[in-house]
KETOR-869126 format. One record per residue (C-alpha): x, y, z; residue number from 1; residue in one letter. Coordinates in steps of 0.25 Angstrom, whole numbers. Layout:
N
+-------+-------+-------+-----+------+
:     X :     Y :     Z : pos : code :
+-------+-------+-------+-----+------+
:     X :     Y :     Z : NUM :    a :
...
+-------+-------+-------+-----+------+
END
This chain:
392
+-------+-------+-------+-----+------+
:     X :     Y :     Z : pos : code :
+-------+-------+-------+-----+------+
:     0 :     0 :     0 :   1 :    m :
:     4 :    14 :    -2 :   2 :    k :
:     8 :    22 :    11 :   3 :    t :
:    -5 :    30 :    11 :   4 :    a :
:   -14 :    18 :    10 :   5 :    t :
:    -5 :    10 :    20 :   6 :    q :
:    -7 :    22 :    30 :   7 :    l :
:   -22 :    22 :    29 :   8 :    i :
:   -23 :     7 :    30 :   9 :    h :
:   -13 :     5 :    41 :  10 :    s :
:   -23 :    11 :    51 :  11 :    i :
:   -32 :     0 :    55 :  12 :    p :
:   -47 :    -1 :    57 :  13 :    v :
:   -50 :    -4 :    71 :  14 :    d :
:   -52 :   -19 :    73 :  15 :    e :
:   -61 :   -19 :    85 :  16 :    l :
:   -71 :    -9 :    79 :  17 :    t :
:   -68 :    -7 :    64 :  18 :    g :
:   -66 :     8 :    67 :  19 :    a :
:   -58 :    14 :    55 :  20 :    i :
:   -52 :    25 :    64 :  21 :    s :
:   -42 :    20 :    74 :  22 :    v :
:   -49 :    19 :    88 :  23 :    p :
:   -42 :    28 :    99 :  24 :    i :
:   -39 :    18 :   110 :  25 :    y :
:   -39 :    29 :   121 :  26 :    q :
:   -36 :    19 :   132 :  27 :    t :
:   -24 :    18 :   142 :  28 :    s :
:   -25 :     3 :   144 :  29 :    t :
:   -31 :   -10 :   139 :  30 :    f :
:   -38 :   -21 :   146 :  31 :    v :
:   -31 :   -34 :   146 :  32 :    q :
:   -37 :   -48 :   146 :  33 :    e :
:   -26 :   -53 :   155 :  34 :    s :
:   -12 :   -48 :   159 :  35 :    p :
:    -4 :   -47 :   146 :  36 :    g :
:   -16 :   -51 :   137 :  37 :    i :
:   -22 :   -39 :   129 :  38 :    n :
:   -26 :   -34 :   116 :  39 :    k :
:   -12 :   -29 :   113 :  40 :    g :
:   -13 :   -16 :   122 :  41 :    f :
:   -11 :   -14 :   136 :  42 :    e :
:    -8 :     0 :   139 :  43 :    f :
:    -9 :    12 :   130 :  44 :    s :
:     5 :    17 :   133 :  45 :    r :
:    11 :     4 :   127 :  46 :    a :
:     1 :     3 :   116 :  47 :    n :
:   -13 :     8 :   111 :  48 :    n :
:   -21 :     3 :   100 :  49 :    p :
:   -23 :    17 :    93 :  50 :    t :
:    -8 :    20 :    95 :  51 :    r :
:    -4 :     7 :    89 :  52 :    k :
:   -12 :    10 :    76 :  53 :    v :
:    -4 :    22 :    74 :  54 :    l :
:     9 :    15 :    78 :  55 :    e :
:     6 :     4 :    68 :  56 :    d :
:     2 :    14 :    57 :  57 :    l :
:    15 :    22 :    58 :  58 :    i :
:    23 :     9 :    58 :  59 :    c :
:    16 :     4 :    45 :  60 :    n :
:    18 :    18 :    39 :  61 :    l :
:    33 :    18 :    42 :  62 :    e :
:    35 :     3 :    39 :  63 :    e :
:    41 :     1 :    53 :  64 :    g :
:    40 :   -10 :    63 :  65 :    y :
:    33 :    -3 :    74 :  66 :    a :
:    27 :    11 :    77 :  67 :    g :
:    25 :    19 :    90 :  68 :    f :
:    17 :    31 :    93 :  69 :    a :
:    22 :    42 :   103 :  70 :    f :
:    16 :    54 :   110 :  71 :    a :
:    25 :    63 :   101 :  72 :    s :
:    36 :    63 :    90 :  73 :    g :
:    46 :    67 :   101 :  74 :    m :
:    41 :    55 :   110 :  75 :    s :
:    43 :    46 :    98 :  76 :    a :
:    57 :    51 :    97 :  77 :    i :
:    60 :    50 :   112 :  78 :    d :
:    56 :    35 :   111 :  79 :    a :
:    66 :    33 :    99 :  80 :    v :
:    77 :    40 :   106 :  81 :    l :
:    75 :    31 :   119 :  82 :    k :
:    81 :    20 :   110 :  83 :    l :
:    94 :    26 :   113 :  84 :    l :
:   103 :    26 :   125 :  85 :    k :
:   114 :    35 :   131 :  86 :    t :
:   126 :    36 :   122 :  87 :    g :
:   118 :    34 :   109 :  88 :    d :
:   119 :    44 :    98 :  89 :    e :
:   109 :    49 :    88 :  90 :    i :
:   112 :    55 :    75 :  91 :    m :
:   101 :    64 :    71 :  92 :    a :
:    97 :    72 :    59 :  93 :    v :
:   102 :    86 :    62 :  94 :    e :
:    91 :    95 :    58 :  95 :    d :
:    81 :    88 :    67 :  96 :    t :
:    68 :    92 :    73 :  97 :    y :
:    70 :   101 :    85 :  98 :    g :
:    63 :    91 :    95 :  99 :    g :
:    72 :    80 :    91 : 100 :    i :
:    84 :    89 :    93 : 101 :    f :
:    79 :    92 :   107 : 102 :    q :
:    76 :    78 :   111 : 103 :    i :
:    90 :    74 :   106 : 104 :    f :
:    98 :    85 :   112 : 105 :    n :
:    90 :    89 :   125 : 106 :    h :
:    85 :    75 :   129 : 107 :    m :
:    92 :    63 :   124 : 108 :    f :
:   106 :    69 :   124 : 109 :    e :
:   104 :    70 :   139 : 110 :    r :
:   103 :    55 :   139 : 111 :    f :
:   117 :    53 :   132 : 112 :    g :
:   111 :    52 :   118 : 113 :    i :
:   119 :    60 :   108 : 114 :    k :
:   113 :    66 :    95 : 115 :    v :
:   121 :    69 :    83 : 116 :    n :
:   114 :    78 :    73 : 117 :    f :
:   118 :    75 :    58 : 118 :    v :
:   114 :    79 :    45 : 119 :    d :
:   107 :    65 :    42 : 120 :    t :
:   104 :    70 :    27 : 121 :    s :
:   119 :    67 :    25 : 122 :    n :
:   122 :    52 :    27 : 123 :    t :
:   137 :    54 :    27 : 124 :    d :
:   135 :    63 :    40 : 125 :    k :
:   126 :    52 :    46 : 126 :    v :
:   137 :    42 :    44 : 127 :    l :
:   147 :    51 :    49 : 128 :    a :
:   139 :    54 :    62 : 129 :    a :
:   137 :    40 :    66 : 130 :    i :
:   144 :    36 :    79 : 131 :    t :
:   145 :    23 :    87 : 132 :    p :
:   134 :    29 :    96 : 133 :    k :
:   124 :    33 :    85 : 134 :    t :
:   112 :    25 :    88 : 135 :    k :
:   101 :    33 :    80 : 136 :    v :
:   101 :    41 :    68 : 137 :    i :
:    89 :    51 :    69 : 138 :    w :
:    83 :    56 :    56 : 139 :    l :
:    72 :    66 :    52 : 140 :    e :
:    70 :    66 :    37 : 141 :    s :
:    66 :    76 :    33 : 142 :    p :
:    71 :    84 :    44 : 143 :    t :
:    64 :    95 :    52 : 144 :    n :
:    64 :   106 :    47 : 145 :    p :
:    74 :   106 :    36 : 146 :    t :
:    69 :    93 :    29 : 147 :    l :
:    83 :    87 :    27 : 148 :    r :
:    82 :    72 :    22 : 149 :    i :
:    90 :    61 :    27 : 150 :    s :
:    92 :    48 :    18 : 151 :    d :
:    85 :    38 :    28 : 152 :    i :
:    89 :    26 :    21 : 153 :    k :
:   104 :    30 :    20 : 154 :    s :
:   104 :    34 :    34 : 155 :    v :
:    97 :    21 :    38 : 156 :    s :
:   109 :    13 :    31 : 157 :    k :
:   119 :    21 :    39 : 158 :    i :
:   111 :    19 :    52 : 159 :    a :
:   110 :     4 :    50 : 160 :    k :
:   125 :     2 :    47 : 161 :    q :
:   128 :     8 :    61 : 162 :    h :
:   116 :     2 :    68 : 163 :    d :
:   109 :    15 :    71 : 164 :    i :
:    94 :    17 :    72 : 165 :    l :
:    88 :    27 :    62 : 166 :    l :
:    77 :    35 :    66 : 167 :    v :
:    69 :    44 :    56 : 168 :    v :
:    59 :    55 :    60 : 169 :    d :
:    49 :    53 :    49 : 170 :    n :
:    39 :    64 :    53 : 171 :    t :
:    41 :    73 :    41 : 172 :    f :
:    39 :    62 :    31 : 173 :    s :
:    29 :    52 :    38 : 174 :    t :
:    29 :    38 :    33 : 175 :    p :
:    21 :    42 :    20 : 176 :    l :
:    33 :    50 :    15 : 177 :    l :
:    45 :    42 :    21 : 178 :    q :
:    47 :    29 :    29 : 179 :    q :
:    60 :    29 :    36 : 180 :    p :
:    60 :    14 :    41 : 181 :    i :
:    59 :    10 :    26 : 182 :    t :
:    72 :    18 :    24 : 183 :    l :
:    79 :    12 :    35 : 184 :    g :
:    75 :    19 :    48 : 185 :    a :
:    73 :    12 :    61 : 186 :    d :
:    64 :    22 :    68 : 187 :    i :
:    54 :    32 :    62 : 188 :    v :
:    48 :    43 :    70 : 189 :    i :
:    36 :    52 :    68 : 190 :    h :
:    30 :    64 :    74 : 191 :    s :
:    16 :    60 :    71 : 192 :    a :
:    11 :    74 :    75 : 193 :    s :
:    15 :    78 :    61 : 194 :    k :
:    11 :    72 :    48 : 195 :    y :
:     6 :    59 :    53 : 196 :    l :
:    -5 :    65 :    62 : 197 :    a :
:    -5 :    77 :    53 : 198 :    g :
:   -15 :    86 :    60 : 199 :    h :
:    -7 :    93 :    71 : 200 :    c :
:   -15 :    86 :    82 : 201 :    d :
:    -6 :    75 :    87 : 202 :    v :
:     7 :    74 :    94 : 203 :    i :
:    13 :    60 :    91 : 204 :    a :
:    26 :    52 :    88 : 205 :    g :
:    28 :    39 :    80 : 206 :    l :
:    40 :    30 :    80 : 207 :    v :
:    41 :    18 :    70 : 208 :    v :
:    52 :     8 :    71 : 209 :    v :
:    58 :    -3 :    62 : 210 :    n :
:    60 :   -15 :    71 : 211 :    s :
:    55 :   -22 :    83 : 212 :    k :
:    67 :   -19 :    92 : 213 :    p :
:    64 :    -4 :    90 : 214 :    l :
:    49 :    -6 :    91 : 215 :    a :
:    51 :   -12 :   105 : 216 :    d :
:    60 :    -1 :   110 : 217 :    q :
:    51 :    10 :   105 : 218 :    i :
:    39 :     3 :   111 : 219 :    r :
:    46 :     2 :   124 : 220 :    y :
:    50 :    17 :   124 : 221 :    n :
:    36 :    21 :   120 : 222 :    q :
:    29 :    13 :   131 : 223 :    n :
:    39 :    16 :   142 : 224 :    i :
:    39 :    31 :   139 : 225 :    s :
:    24 :    32 :   136 : 226 :    g :
:    25 :    43 :   126 : 227 :    s :
:    14 :    36 :   118 : 228 :    i :
:     4 :    42 :   108 : 229 :    l :
:   -11 :    43 :   113 : 230 :    s :
:   -22 :    35 :   106 : 231 :    p :
:   -28 :    48 :   102 : 232 :    f :
:   -16 :    54 :    96 : 233 :    e :
:   -13 :    40 :    89 : 234 :    a :
:   -27 :    41 :    83 : 235 :    w :
:   -25 :    55 :    78 : 236 :    l :
:   -11 :    51 :    72 : 237 :    t :
:   -18 :    39 :    65 : 238 :    i :
:   -29 :    48 :    59 : 239 :    r :
:   -18 :    58 :    54 : 240 :    g :
:   -10 :    47 :    47 : 241 :    i :
:   -22 :    43 :    40 : 242 :    e :
:   -22 :    56 :    31 : 243 :    t :
:    -6 :    57 :    31 : 244 :    l :
:    -5 :    53 :    16 : 245 :    a :
:   -15 :    64 :    12 : 246 :    l :
:    -9 :    75 :    21 : 247 :    r :
:     5 :    72 :    18 : 248 :    l :
:     3 :    72 :     3 : 249 :    e :
:    -2 :    86 :     3 : 250 :    k :
:     8 :    91 :    13 : 251 :    q :
:    19 :    86 :     4 : 252 :    c :
:    13 :    93 :    -8 : 253 :    a :
:    12 :   106 :     0 : 254 :    n :
:    26 :   105 :     5 : 255 :    a :
:    32 :   103 :    -9 : 256 :    l :
:    24 :   115 :   -14 : 257 :    a :
:    28 :   124 :    -3 : 258 :    v :
:    42 :   120 :    -4 : 259 :    a :
:    43 :   122 :   -19 : 260 :    q :
:    36 :   136 :   -16 : 261 :    w :
:    46 :   140 :    -5 : 262 :    l :
:    58 :   136 :   -14 : 263 :    s :
:    54 :   148 :   -23 : 264 :    t :
:    52 :   158 :   -12 : 265 :    h :
:    63 :   169 :   -12 : 266 :    p :
:    63 :   170 :     3 : 267 :    a :
:    66 :   155 :     5 : 268 :    i :
:    80 :   150 :     7 : 269 :    d :
:    78 :   135 :     8 : 270 :    k :
:    66 :   126 :     7 : 271 :    v :
:    67 :   112 :    14 : 272 :    y :
:    58 :   102 :     7 : 273 :    y :
:    64 :    88 :     3 : 274 :    p :
:    54 :    88 :    -9 : 275 :    g :
:    61 :    99 :   -16 : 276 :    l :
:    72 :    95 :   -25 : 277 :    a :
:    81 :   105 :   -19 : 278 :    t :
:    81 :    99 :    -5 : 279 :    h :
:    94 :    93 :    -2 : 280 :    k :
:    89 :    79 :     1 : 281 :    n :
:    78 :    79 :    -9 : 282 :    h :
:    83 :    66 :   -15 : 283 :    h :
:    83 :    59 :    -2 : 284 :    i :
:    69 :    63 :     1 : 285 :    a :
:    64 :    59 :   -13 : 286 :    r :
:    70 :    45 :   -10 : 287 :    k :
:    65 :    42 :     4 : 288 :    q :
:    52 :    50 :     5 : 289 :    q :
:    39 :    49 :    -3 : 290 :    k :
:    36 :    64 :    -2 : 291 :    n :
:    43 :    76 :     4 : 292 :    y :
:    34 :    80 :    16 : 293 :    g :
:    26 :    91 :    20 : 294 :    g :
:    37 :   100 :    27 : 295 :    l :
:    45 :   111 :    21 : 296 :    v :
:    55 :   120 :    27 : 297 :    s :
:    61 :   133 :    22 : 298 :    f :
:    71 :   144 :    26 : 299 :    s :
:    71 :   159 :    22 : 300 :    l :
:    82 :   167 :    15 : 301 :    k :
:    81 :   176 :    27 : 302 :    s :
:    85 :   166 :    37 : 303 :    d :
:    80 :   171 :    50 : 304 :    n :
:    70 :   167 :    61 : 305 :    i :
:    62 :   180 :    60 : 306 :    k :
:    58 :   178 :    45 : 307 :    n :
:    55 :   164 :    47 : 308 :    a :
:    45 :   167 :    59 : 309 :    i :
:    39 :   178 :    50 : 310 :    r :
:    35 :   168 :    40 : 311 :    i :
:    30 :   157 :    50 : 312 :    v :
:    22 :   168 :    57 : 313 :    n :
:    16 :   172 :    44 : 314 :    a :
:    10 :   160 :    38 : 315 :    t :
:    -5 :   158 :    38 : 316 :    k :
:    -7 :   143 :    34 : 317 :    l :
:     6 :   138 :    39 : 318 :    f :
:     4 :   136 :    54 : 319 :    k :
:    16 :   139 :    63 : 320 :    l :
:    18 :   126 :    71 : 321 :    a :
:    28 :   117 :    76 : 322 :    e :
:    23 :   105 :    69 : 323 :    s :
:    21 :    99 :    55 : 324 :    f :
:    14 :    89 :    47 : 325 :    g :
:    -1 :    94 :    49 : 326 :    g :
:   -11 :    97 :    39 : 327 :    v :
:   -10 :   112 :    42 : 328 :    k :
:     3 :   118 :    36 : 329 :    s :
:    13 :   123 :    47 : 330 :    m :
:    26 :   130 :    48 : 331 :    l :
:    37 :   131 :    59 : 332 :    a :
:    50 :   139 :    61 : 333 :    h :
:    59 :   128 :    66 : 334 :    p :
:    70 :   138 :    72 : 335 :    a :
:    60 :   144 :    82 : 336 :    t :
:    50 :   132 :    83 : 337 :    m :
:    53 :   117 :    81 : 338 :    t :
:    69 :   119 :    81 : 339 :    h :
:    70 :   130 :    91 : 340 :    r :
:    77 :   122 :   101 : 341 :    n :
:    88 :   118 :    92 : 342 :    i :
:   101 :   126 :    93 : 343 :    p :
:   102 :   137 :    82 : 344 :    e :
:   116 :   132 :    78 : 345 :    d :
:   111 :   118 :    77 : 346 :    f :
:    98 :   122 :    70 : 347 :    r :
:   106 :   130 :    59 : 348 :    k :
:   116 :   119 :    57 : 349 :    k :
:   105 :   110 :    53 : 350 :    t :
:   100 :   120 :    43 : 351 :    g :
:    88 :   125 :    50 : 352 :    l :
:    88 :   140 :    47 : 353 :    q :
:    81 :   151 :    55 : 354 :    d :
:    71 :   153 :    44 : 355 :    s :
:    67 :   139 :    42 : 356 :    c :
:    52 :   137 :    42 : 357 :    i :
:    46 :   123 :    41 : 358 :    r :
:    33 :   121 :    34 : 359 :    l :
:    23 :   109 :    36 : 360 :    s :
:    14 :   109 :    25 : 361 :    l :
:     0 :   105 :    27 : 362 :    g :
:   -12 :   101 :    18 : 363 :    i :
:   -16 :   115 :    14 : 364 :    e :
:   -15 :   120 :    -1 : 365 :    d :
:    -1 :   122 :    -5 : 366 :    a :
:    -4 :   135 :   -12 : 367 :    e :
:   -10 :   141 :     1 : 368 :    d :
:     3 :   136 :     9 : 369 :    l :
:    12 :   143 :    -1 : 370 :    i :
:     4 :   156 :     0 : 371 :    n :
:     5 :   156 :    15 : 372 :    d :
:    20 :   154 :    15 : 373 :    l :
:    21 :   165 :     4 : 374 :    k :
:    14 :   175 :    12 : 375 :    q :
:    22 :   172 :    24 : 376 :    a :
:    35 :   173 :    17 : 377 :    l :
:    31 :   186 :    11 : 378 :    d :
:    32 :   191 :    26 : 379 :    r :
:    47 :   191 :    24 : 380 :    l :
:    46 :   203 :    15 : 381 :    n :
:    37 :   210 :    24 : 382 :    s :
:    40 :   218 :    37 : 383 :    p :
:    27 :   214 :    42 : 384 :    a :
:    24 :   200 :    49 : 385 :    g :
:    21 :   194 :    62 : 386 :    k :
:    29 :   197 :    75 : 387 :    q :
:    41 :   187 :    75 : 388 :    i :
:    44 :   179 :    88 : 389 :    t :
:    56 :   170 :    88 : 390 :    v :
:    57 :   159 :    98 : 391 :    l :
:    70 :   157 :   105 : 392 :    q :
+-------+-------+-------+-----+------+
END
């Protein structure tokens, strides 16, 4: 079956009632016939029927061995990082999401786990950065927000040669556009709050693993830490995934149209979108992705925070928010929002400019979105504009 068909028919009809919508099993515990004899469920922290449908669904879509649903993307990441021990090292993509930077440097480094940030889009640099203590290579592809692409299959070969786990954050692409496990990844992570749920009404995280040993370890971490997704949020995420193929098709089309238009605007310095032939890693994206995603970033020729904030304050359709992947178009200024806790020198070293603006394309008409950006960019030539506030 094609992925869109598989997606819909991986969601089962309820065997007990025939309900075509997955029931919400809002219960904390389950009655047992005798100690240890039950219907597969004992206590909802360990397992829940609604959550299990979602976990099986993401496992099927990613073609993995087992899936797990967490209370947030960050709690999913936390469960994976707890596979490590003191003295281990992580090689991480250098232009990473701000929350990842913090959990690496402000939490797990305190426990003696070292993180080395590397430009993983360059496999020579990946190979050169491996040490005897490297236990995990951590990829985002595309990255947030500069949309760099790493060759997952090539990095996987390097990881396997050195007995290193490869973890890929697949939030930007979703399993409809990219399946990292089929490219050699061991673990895939999603912030399901974004494209999968798709309506900005859920906080959720998902993990998919490629083997039983990893499944046993993640299941243990999930159960002991207790950072589980509730039945209602699991149901909302399932409902969101049902329309993922339709939403994503429109979002990708809008992103390409906006990226092409931005490339012609005289005020724009760089446009970051892997669907453009001018993108540095376009050839890799074309090889490992089915489409190029719904996110576009750009920077200004007048590269300063003041002008970027003038633009993000001036849009009418694009909503200023720290998220992406919803049906409504959103935008963010990473330097003062999602990445504001990353030191400025490190941020600039990774190519994240002061004027970088990240767009999350929704399902509106592309022409309307382009017109909204046009009127906002016109503010650069006008002394007028909203009052500017810069977060420090």
